[in-house]
C-alpha positions in Angstrom: -55.5 -6.7 -35.6 -54.1 -10.4 -36.9 -53.2 -8.5 -40.1 -51.5 -5.6 -38.4 -49.1 -8.2 -36.7 -48.3 -10.4 -39.6 -47.7 -7.1 -41.5 -45.4 -6.1 -38.6 -43.5 -9.3 -38.3 -42.7 -9.6 -42.4 -41.2 -6.3 -42.2 -39.3 -7.3 -39.0 -38.0 -10.2 -40.8 -37.4 -8.8 -44.2 -35.6 -5.5 -42.1 -33.3 -8.1 -40.7 -32.7 -10.1 -43.8 -31.8 -7.0 -45.7 -29.5 -5.3 -43.2 -25.9 -5.5 -44.9 -23.3 -7.6 -43.6 -20.7 -6.4 -41.2 -17.0 -7.4 -41.1 -16.1 -8.4 -37.3 -14.9 -5.6 -35.4 -11.4 -6.8 -34.9 -11.2 -6.9 -38.7 -12.6 -3.4 -39.4 -10.5 -1.9 -36.6 -7.2 -3.6 -38.0 -8.1 -2.0 -41.5 -8.6 1.5 -39.8 -5.2 1.3 -37.7 -3.2 0.5 -40.4 -4.9 3.3 -42.9 -4.1 5.9 -39.8 -0.6 4.0 -39.3 -0.1 4.8 -43.0 -1.0 8.1 -43.4 0.8 9.5 -40.6 3.8 7.6 -41.9 3.4 8.9 -45.6 2.6 12.8 -43.7 6.3 12.4 -41.5 4.4 12.0 -38.2 6.9 9.3 -37.4 6.4 9.1 -33.5 2.5 8.9 -34.3 2.4 5.9 -37.1 5.2 4.4 -34.9 2.4 3.7 -32.2 -0.5 3.1 -34.6 1.9 0.3 -35.9 2.8 -1.2 -32.5 -1.0 -1.3 -31.8 -1.5 -2.9 -34.9 1.3 -5.4 -34.2 -0.5 -6.2 -30.8 -3.6 -7.1 -32.5 -1.7 -9.0 -35.6 2.0 -9.9 -34.8 2.1 -11.8 -37.9 1.4 -8.7 -40.3 4.6 -8.2 -42.1 3.9 -5.0 -43.7 3.7 -3.3 -40.0 6.8 -4.9 -39.0 8.4 -3.7 -42.1 6.9 0.2 -41.8 8.7 -0.3 -38.2 12.0 -1.1 -39.4 11.7 2.0 -41.6 10.5 4.3 -38.8 13.5 3.1 -36.6 15.8 3.7 -39.2 14.8 7.2 -40.1 15.1 7.7 -36.6 18.5 6.5 -36.0 17.2 3.3 -33.5 19.4 0.6 -35.8 19.1 -2.7 -33.4 15.4 -1.9 -33.1 15.2 -1.3 -37.2 17.4 -4.8 -37.7 14.9 -6.6 -35.3 12.3 -5.2 -37.1 13.3 -6.3 -40.6 14.1 -9.4 -39.2 10.6 -10.3 -37.8 9.3 -8.9 -41.2 11.8 -11.6 -43.0 10.9 -14.2 -40.3 7.3 -13.6 -41.2 8.0 -13.2 -45.0 11.4 -14.5 -46.6 10.8 -13.1 -49.8 10.3 -9.4 -48.6 12.7 -8.0 -50.7 12.8 -4.5 -49.5 12.9 -5.6 -46.0 16.3 -7.7 -47.1 17.5 -4.5 -49.1 16.6 -2.3 -46.0 18.2 -4.7 -43.6 21.6 -4.6 -45.7 21.6 -0.9 -45.3 20.7 -0.7 -42.0 23.8 -3.1 -40.9 25.9 -0.8 -43.0 24.8 2.2 -41.5 25.9 0.0 -38.5 29.8 -0.8 -39.8 29.9 3.1 -40.7 29.4 4.3 -37.0 31.6 1.5 -35.6 34.5 2.7 -38.1 34.1 6.5 -37.3 34.0 5.5 -33.6 37.0 3.1 -34.2 38.9 6.1 -35.9 38.8 8.6 -32.9 40.5 5.7 -31.0 43.3 4.7 -32.9 46.7 6.3 -33.4 46.8 8.8 -36.4 49.8 6.6 -37.9 48.8 3.3 -36.8 48.4 -0.1 -39.2 44.7 -0.3 -37.4 44.2 3.3 -38.4 45.2 2.6 -42.0 42.7 -0.2 -42.4 39.8 1.5 -41.0 40.3 4.1 -43.0 40.6 2.3 -46.3 37.3 0.0 -44.9 35.5 3.4 -44.2 36.3 4.9 -47.9 35.1 1.4 -49.1 31.6 1.5 -47.0 31.2 5.1 -48.1 31.3 4.1 -52.0 29.2 1.2 -51.4 26.6 3.4 -50.0 26.8 6.2 -52.4 27.4 3.7 -55.7 30.6 5.4 -57.1 33.2 2.9 -58.5 36.5 3.7 -58.3 
């Protein structure tokens, strides 16, 4: 009986020591959420990706890639104010995030374009202001398309 007891104890002890170390549940959860968010984003399921990235940010607010992806989602869904906020948060966390800087500039250019289009609707056709707005619009379009004069 004593031999069985010792053998059982050895088996239990060796079983505990050989079990694989598991990562903390919160870290696994973050990785799983990010993987699902990225898959949804790449598949074009922006609503789902947005929800998952927001969930990821709730768990880890200081994660630049999640803020960057949110900025992209907001840009693609024409929510430019939200996109700009997300890109700015990404840059605040990682000042050298070159894609966030670039996308922030693009979002601001899109906002400027919207302002110019709206202004053109309200200015008199032959006014000096209308001519200036038209010229700004043309210059902005050139910048966005990469065309030179």
